[in-house]
C-alpha positions in Angstrom: -4.8 -15.5 -42.8 -1.3 -15.8 -44.2 1.5 -13.8 -42.7 1.8 -11.5 -45.7 -2.0 -10.8 -45.5 -1.7 -9.9 -41.8 1.2 -7.5 -42.5 -0.8 -5.9 -45.4 -3.9 -5.5 -43.2 -1.8 -3.9 -40.5 -0.5 -1.4 -43.2 -4.1 -0.6 -44.3 -5.1 0.0 -40.7 -2.2 2.4 -40.2 -3.2 4.3 -43.3 -6.8 4.7 -42.2 -5.6 5.7 -38.7 -3.4 8.4 -40.3 -6.5 9.7 -42.1 -8.4 9.8 -38.8 -5.6 11.8 -37.2 -5.7 14.2 -40.2 -9.4 14.2 -40.8 -9.5 17.8 -41.9 -7.4 16.8 -44.9 -9.8 14.2 -46.0 -13.4 15.5 -46.1 -16.1 12.8 -46.3 -17.1 13.8 -49.9 -13.6 14.2 -51.2 -11.9 11.6 -53.3 -9.6 10.7 -50.4 -12.5 10.6 -47.9 -14.5 8.2 -50.1 -11.5 5.9 -50.6 -10.8 5.8 -46.8 -14.5 4.9 -46.1 -14.2 2.0 -48.6 -11.0 0.8 -47.0 -12.5 0.9 -43.5 -15.5 -1.2 -44.7 -13.1 -3.8 -46.3 -10.9 -3.9 -43.1 -14.0 -4.9 -41.1 -14.9 -7.5 -43.7 -11.5 -9.0 -43.7 -11.5 -9.3 -39.9 -14.9 -11.0 -40.0 -13.9 -13.4 -42.7 -10.7 -14.2 -40.8 -12.8 -15.1 -37.7 -15.0 -17.4 -39.9 -11.9 -18.9 -41.5 -10.4 -19.9 -38.2 -13.7 -21.0 -36.7 -14.4 -23.2 -39.8 -11.0 -24.9 -39.6 -11.3 -25.5 -35.9 -14.8 -26.9 -36.2 -13.8 -29.2 -39.1 -10.8 -30.5 -37.1 -13.1 -31.3 -34.1 -15.7 -33.1 -36.3 -12.9 -35.0 -38.0 -11.4 -36.2 -34.7 -14.9 -37.3 -33.5 -15.5 -39.1 -36.8 -12.2 -41.0 -36.6 -13.0 -42.2 -33.0 -16.4 -43.5 -34.2 -14.8 -45.2 -37.2 -12.4 -47.0 -35.0 -15.3 -48.1 -32.7 -17.3 -49.3 -35.8 -14.3 -51.3 -37.1 -14.0 -53.0 -33.7 -17.7 -53.9 -33.8 -17.2 -55.3 -37.3 -14.4 -57.5 -36.1 -16.6 -58.8 -33.4 -19.3 -59.7 -36.0 -16.6 -61.5 -38.0 -15.6 -63.6 -34.9 -19.3 -64.3 -34.2 -19.8 -65.4 -37.8 -16.9 -67.9 -37.4 -18.4 -69.1 -34.2 -21.8 -70.0 -35.8 -20.4 -71.2 -39.1 -21.4 -74.8 -38.5 -25.0 -73.8 -38.3 -24.9 -71.3 -41.2 -22.5 -72.5 -43.9 -20.9 -69.6 -45.8 -21.6 -67.0 -43.1 -17.9 -66.7 -42.3 -17.5 -64.9 -45.7 -20.1 -62.3 -45.0 -18.6 -60.2 -42.3 -15.4 -58.4 -41.5 -13.5 -55.3 -42.4 -13.0 -54.7 -46.2 -9.5 -54.6 -47.6 -10.1 -51.0 -48.7 -10.0 -49.2 -45.4 -11.3 -45.9 -46.8 -14.2 -44.3 -44.9 -16.8 -44.8 -47.6 -15.8 -48.4 -48.2 -16.0 -49.2 -44.4 -19.4 -47.4 -44.2 -20.8 -49.4 -47.2 -19.6 -52.7 -45.7 -21.0 -51.8 -42.3 -24.4 -51.0 -43.8 -24.5 -54.3 -45.7 -23.4 -56.2 -42.6 -26.0 -54.5 -40.5 -28.7 -55.6 -42.8 -27.3 -59.2 -43.1 -26.9 -59.6 -39.4 -30.6 -59.4 -38.7 -31.2 -63.0 -39.7 -28.3 -64.2 -37.5 -28.9 -61.9 -34.6 -30.2 -64.5 -32.1 -27.3 -66.9 -32.8 -24.7 -64.2 -32.6 -26.1 -62.9 -29.3 -26.1 -66.5 -28.0 -22.4 -66.5 -28.8 -21.8 -63.5 -26.5 -22.3 -60.6 -28.9 -24.0 -57.7 -27.0 -27.8 -57.8 -27.4 -27.6 -54.2 -28.6 -24.9 -54.9 -31.3 -27.2 -54.1 -34.2 -28.6 -50.9 -32.6 -25.0 -49.9 -31.7 -23.8 -50.5 -35.3 -26.7 -48.5 -36.8 -26.1 -45.6 -34.4 -22.4 -45.5 -35.2 -23.1 -45.5 -39.0 -25.6 -42.7 -38.6 -23.3 -40.7 -36.4 -20.3 -41.0 -38.7 -22.4 -39.9 -41.7 -23.8 -36.8 -39.9 -20.4 -35.9 -38.5 -18.9 -36.2 -42.0 -21.5 -33.8 -43.3 -20.9 -31.4 -40.5 -17.1 -31.5 -41.2 -17.8 -30.8 -44.9 -20.0 -27.8 -44.1 -17.4 -26.4 -41.8 -14.8 -26.8 -44.5 -17.0 -25.0 -47.0 -17.5 -22.1 -44.6 -13.7 -21.8 -44.2 -13.2 -21.9 -47.9 -15.8 -19.2 -48.4 -14.0 -17.0 -45.8 -10.7 -17.5 -47.6 -12.2 -16.3 -50.9 -13.8 -13.4 -49.2 -10.5 -12.3 -47.6 -8.7 -12.4 -51.0 -11.4 -10.3 -52.7 -11.4 -7.7 -49.9 -7.6 -7.6 -49.7 -7.5 -7.0 -53.5 -9.8 -4.0 -53.1 -7.8 -2.7 -50.2 -4.6 -2.9 -52.2 -6.1 -1.0 -55.1 -7.5 1.7 -52.8 -4.3 2.0 -50.8 -2.4 2.7 -54.0 -4.9 5.5 -54.9 -4.7 6.9 -51.4 -0.9 6.9 -51.6 -1.1 9.0 -54.8 -3.5 11.5 -53.2 -1.3 11.9 -50.1 1.9 12.4 -52.2 0.2 15.2 -54.1 -1.5 16.7 -50.9 1.7 16.7 -48.8 4.3 17.4 -51.5 5.3 20.6 -49.7 5.0 19.3 -46.2 8.0 17.1 -45.3 6.7 16.3 -41.8 3.3 15.1 -43.0 4.9 13.2 -45.9 7.2 11.4 -43.5 4.2 10.5 -41.3 2.3 9.2 -44.3 5.3 7.1 -45.6 5.6 5.4 -42.2 1.9 4.6 -42.3 2.1 3.4 -45.9 5.2 1.3 -45.3 4.7 -2.5 -45.6 6.7 -4.3 -42.8 9.1 -7.0 -43.9 8.5 -10.6 -42.8 10.5 -11.5 -39.7 14.0 -12.8 -40.6 14.9 -16.4 -39.7 18.0 -16.6 -37.6 21.0 -17.6 -39.5 22.6 -21.0 -38.7 25.9 -20.8 -36.9 28.3 -23.2 -38.4 
């Protein structure tokens, strides 16, 4: 949640706390009581969405970090295949042009090249292993490709959950703003002859200003 949203939510919580302290003034079936009930429901929604927003962002960051590590490992393996191709080029003319990392270093470009090289390497597997590539190099490559694709999907899903939470927060905060305005009108009518209560309400209804940045001393 953004700082302004946090400060607004704090204001809405103070308003509902005020109504709890003055419950006799806001019967459940009164206009004020109904508005307060709606506000409480939306406050809970915002807090739940905020937790999902944070969790989605953290999960996406974790998946992205894991994916980057696997991509680096995959590129290292592709370099080894390129070296092996050079080593056996006398026996397989043209093989030196089939392997290596593509110029486009984007994730999808690397994955596409890796899949192609995985398939191509089957016919040269024995010769490459004979030139010191690990016997498991094809299995290792396939496992890395699969893991990267799954991790990428998981990162996308986590990002979608975070985006959904952000939309939910904005919708609930919009309803809270509208109901807060209605409750303010009711309180100003209700407490027009009660300066003490009016002062308490105005403190609850006040939106705190953002913290001021310290001025630079020249």
